C-alpha positions, 0 to 999 in steps of 0.5 A, a space after each residue: 500500500 506504501 509502495 504504490 502510495 510513493 509511486 502515484 506520489 512518484 507518477 505525479 511529480 513526474 508528470 508535473 515535471 514533464 509538463 512544467 518543462 515542455 510548456 516554458 512561457 513565450 515572451 509577450 505581445 507588444 501590450 502596453 503596462 503603466 511599468 516594467 519590472 525586470 528580475 536580475 539574474 538571467 541573461 536577455 532580461 535587462 535588455 528586453 526590459 529597455 525594449 520594453 522602455 523603447 518602444 513605449 509599451 511602459 513609460 518606466 523599468 525598476 530592475 528588482 535586486 541590483 547588486 549594492 556595488 554597482 552605480 546607476 551611472 555603472 549600469 547605463 554603461 553595462 547596458 547602454 542606456 542613455 543618460 535620457 532614458 535613466 533619468 526619465 524611465 529606469 529605476 534601480 532596486 537594491 534591496 531584493 536578494 531572491 525572487 520573494 524580496 523582488 515581488 516586495 521590493 517591487 511592489 513597494 515601488 508600484 505602489 508607491 507610484 499608483 501603477 495599476 498594470 505591470 510587465 513582469 520579465 524574466 526568464 522563461 523558466 522563472 516565470 512561473 515561480 515569480 508570477 506566483 511570489 508577484 501574485 500573493 504580494 500584488 494588490 488583486 486588482 493589478 494586472 500583469 503582462 508575463 513577458 517571458 525571455 526566452 532560453 535554452 536551459 539545462 535539464 539541471 537548471 529546469 529540475 531545480 526551478 521546477 521544485 523551488 516552485 514545489 516549494 513556492 507553492 507548499 509555503 504559501 498554501 496549495 493554489 486556490 
């Protein structure tokens, strides 16, 4: 009996992982939002956020999880951001150290600026957990557009992220 239960749990886990791995989200359409939130940590994320601002799909960009040693000038030089764009449209957040604190830091910035819609930019394999953390932190009436940066993750990356997603789901309670 216990062996069958264990086998059933492992089967559900394996099919869940397979579903996660083959259904990674895609980039969002050209939909306008008030702001764009970019989570640091993966290639192409900041470039995608800057592209959204340059295309006038969002007025401002908040980069969450920036290393405290990085100055705005260094950020601008690294990502070839004009002075005008840095002054008007790019805000750097230095408080977050993980996905959950990214959500808290970004939620505070969105609230302070009274935004009602946001585009969330992160890597495709990171989007499910990021969106889950953000849904727990943002007001229920906040419109969130998920904009995944396409990557080609290794199996180990997917496995680790799937387990983090399950852990986050358990810490938040089961989905409603």
